[in-house]
C-alpha positions in Angstrom: -101.0 97.2 23.9 -97.8 95.8 22.5 -94.6 95.5 24.5 -91.2 96.0 22.9 -88.7 94.0 25.0 -85.0 94.6 24.6 -82.7 92.3 26.5 -79.1 93.6 26.3 -76.4 90.9 26.3 -73.2 92.8 25.8 -71.9 96.3 26.1 -68.7 98.3 26.1 -67.8 101.9 26.0 -69.0 102.4 22.4 -71.8 99.9 21.8 -74.5 97.7 23.3 -76.0 94.7 21.6 -79.2 92.9 22.5 -82.3 91.1 21.3 -85.5 92.9 20.6 -88.9 91.1 20.8 -92.3 92.6 20.1 -95.0 90.9 22.2 -98.7 91.2 21.7 -101.2 92.0 24.5 -101.1 88.3 25.6 -97.3 88.4 25.8 -97.0 86.2 22.6 -94.0 87.1 20.4 -94.8 88.7 17.0 -91.3 89.9 15.9 -87.7 89.3 16.8 -84.4 91.1 15.8 -81.1 92.2 17.1 -80.7 95.6 18.7 -77.8 98.0 18.5 -77.3 101.0 20.8 -74.5 103.2 21.9 -72.5 102.0 25.0 -73.3 103.0 28.5 -71.9 106.5 29.3 -74.0 107.4 32.4 -77.1 108.4 30.3 -75.3 111.4 28.7 -77.4 112.8 25.8 -76.2 111.7 22.3 -73.4 109.4 23.5 -75.1 106.8 25.8 -77.7 104.1 25.6 -80.7 104.8 27.7 -81.0 103.3 31.2 -82.7 100.0 31.6 -86.3 100.3 32.6 -89.8 100.7 31.2 -90.8 103.6 28.9 -93.8 104.6 26.8 -93.1 104.8 23.1 -95.2 106.7 20.5 -95.3 106.8 16.8 -94.5 110.3 15.8 -93.4 112.3 12.7 -89.7 112.8 12.5 -88.5 115.9 10.6 -84.9 114.6 10.5 -85.8 111.3 9.0 -88.9 112.6 7.0 -91.1 109.7 8.2 -93.0 108.4 11.2 -90.7 106.8 13.8 -91.2 105.2 17.2 -90.0 107.7 19.9 -89.0 106.6 23.4 -90.6 108.9 25.9 -89.8 109.8 29.5 -86.1 109.0 29.4 -84.5 111.0 32.2 -82.7 114.1 30.9 -83.1 112.9 27.3 -85.2 113.6 24.3 -85.5 112.5 20.7 -84.5 108.8 21.4 -86.0 106.8 18.6 -86.0 103.5 16.8 -84.4 103.9 13.4 -82.2 102.0 10.9 -78.5 102.1 11.4 -75.7 99.6 10.9 -73.0 101.2 13.1 -73.0 102.3 16.8 -71.5 105.7 15.7 -74.7 106.4 13.7 -76.8 106.4 16.8 -77.2 109.3 19.2 -79.0 107.6 22.0 -81.4 105.8 19.6 -81.9 102.1 19.0 -81.4 100.3 15.6 -82.6 96.9 14.7 -81.0 94.3 12.4 -81.0 90.7 11.4 -77.4 89.6 12.1 -74.0 90.9 13.4 -70.9 91.3 11.4 -67.8 93.6 11.5 -68.9 95.4 8.3 -66.3 98.2 8.4 -63.5 96.1 10.0 -63.2 98.3 13.1 -63.4 95.2 15.4 -66.9 96.1 16.6 -69.9 94.0 15.6 -72.3 96.0 13.5 -75.8 94.9 12.6 -76.9 94.0 9.1 -80.1 94.5 7.1 -81.2 97.3 9.4 -83.5 99.0 6.8 -85.4 95.8 6.0 -85.6 94.8 9.7 -87.0 98.3 10.6 -89.6 97.9 7.8 -90.7 94.5 9.4 -90.8 96.2 12.8 -93.0 99.0 11.5 -95.3 96.4 9.8 -95.8 94.5 13.1 -96.5 97.8 14.9 -98.6 99.3 12.1 -102.0 99.2 13.8 -100.7 100.9 17.0 -99.7 104.5 17.9 -98.4 103.6 21.4 -96.6 100.8 23.1 -94.4 100.0 26.1 -90.6 99.5 25.8 -88.9 97.4 28.5 -85.1 97.3 28.5 -83.3 94.7 30.6 -79.6 94.1 31.1 -79.1 90.4 30.8 -75.4 89.7 31.0 -73.1 92.7 31.3 
């Protein structure tokens, strides 16, 4: 089973940035990207990143996005936390977006992530033979 490892390196009230690595069953890296989440707001639904820890993730159909997405399960007091494309923290409601670089795209003084759509396609390609995985989230420097 693959492991999705997110190591968060900075956070503020609005956003959290980190690195995402997909590891194979031998803990060898298969994929790497930047991650973007909402800031920490005490795990409140729709406005907070999820707590650090280990979570099962499953590939499931998403009616909202009209495609299969990886959903993070067993987050305390939360549901519908998914991996999906987004460039800005405000486009995430407790979900995680992946991208290739950071830039202040909209000039609001927050780093956004770029190439999220393409990066998510690469993520799905790496995960394509699986229906389940483990997500591990660690706070590195915060």
